[in-house]
C-alpha positions in Angstrom: 22.6 -16.5 -4.4 20.5 -13.6 -5.2 20.2 -9.9 -4.4 21.3 -8.2 -1.4 19.1 -5.4 -0.3 19.7 -2.6 2.1 16.5 -1.6 3.9 15.4 1.2 6.4 12.1 1.5 8.0 10.8 5.0 8.5 7.8 5.8 10.8 6.1 9.3 10.3 3.6 10.5 12.5 2.4 13.7 14.5 5.6 13.4 16.8 7.9 13.5 13.7 9.9 11.1 11.4 11.7 8.2 13.1 14.4 6.4 11.0 15.2 2.9 11.7 18.6 1.2 11.6 19.7 0.2 8.1 20.3 -3.5 7.5 21.0 -5.9 4.6 18.7 -8.6 3.7 18.2 -11.2 1.1 15.2 -10.6 -1.5 13.4 -13.6 0.2 13.7 -11.8 3.5 12.5 -8.4 2.0 9.5 -10.0 0.5 8.8 -11.5 4.0 9.2 -8.1 5.6 6.8 -6.6 3.1 4.0 -9.2 4.0 4.4 -8.4 7.6 4.3 -4.8 7.0 1.1 -5.1 5.3 -0.3 -5.9 8.7 1.2 -2.8 10.2 -2.0 -1.1 11.3 -3.7 -4.4 12.5 -0.8 -5.8 14.5 -1.0 -3.3 17.6 2.1 -1.8 18.9 5.2 -1.5 16.9 8.9 -1.3 17.8 11.7 0.1 16.0 15.6 0.3 16.6 16.6 3.7 15.4 19.7 4.8 13.4 21.3 5.9 16.8 20.8 2.6 18.4 18.0 3.9 20.6 14.6 1.5 20.8 11.2 3.0 20.4 7.9 1.3 20.9 4.8 3.0 19.4 1.4 2.3 20.9 -1.5 1.0 19.1 -3.1 4.3 19.0 0.0 6.0 17.6 0.5 3.2 15.0 -3.0 3.9 13.9 -2.0 7.5 13.0 1.4 6.6 11.5 2.9 6.0 8.1 5.3 3.2 7.6 7.8 3.7 4.9 10.3 1.0 3.9 13.3 2.4 1.9 15.2 0.0 -0.4 18.4 -0.1 -2.3 20.0 -2.9 -3.9 23.5 -3.3 -2.7 24.7 -6.5 -4.5 23.2 -8.3 -7.3 24.6 -11.9 -7.5 23.5 -14.4 -10.1 
């Protein structure tokens, strides 16, 4: 099977820190998310479902001034 990983996206910018909803992914899904995240600054706007269930859209000019952090925690390691 493989590892199950809990991830959470966090956006930090001049308006504050915005915590995305935590979710569980496979190792393969995590690697795909990291590949997409590398284009964070070039993909234009960015949307985020927050911990409290609210939904945010960051305009391209705000994305350019933001930091994307992806927190990772292994929750299950199956061989």
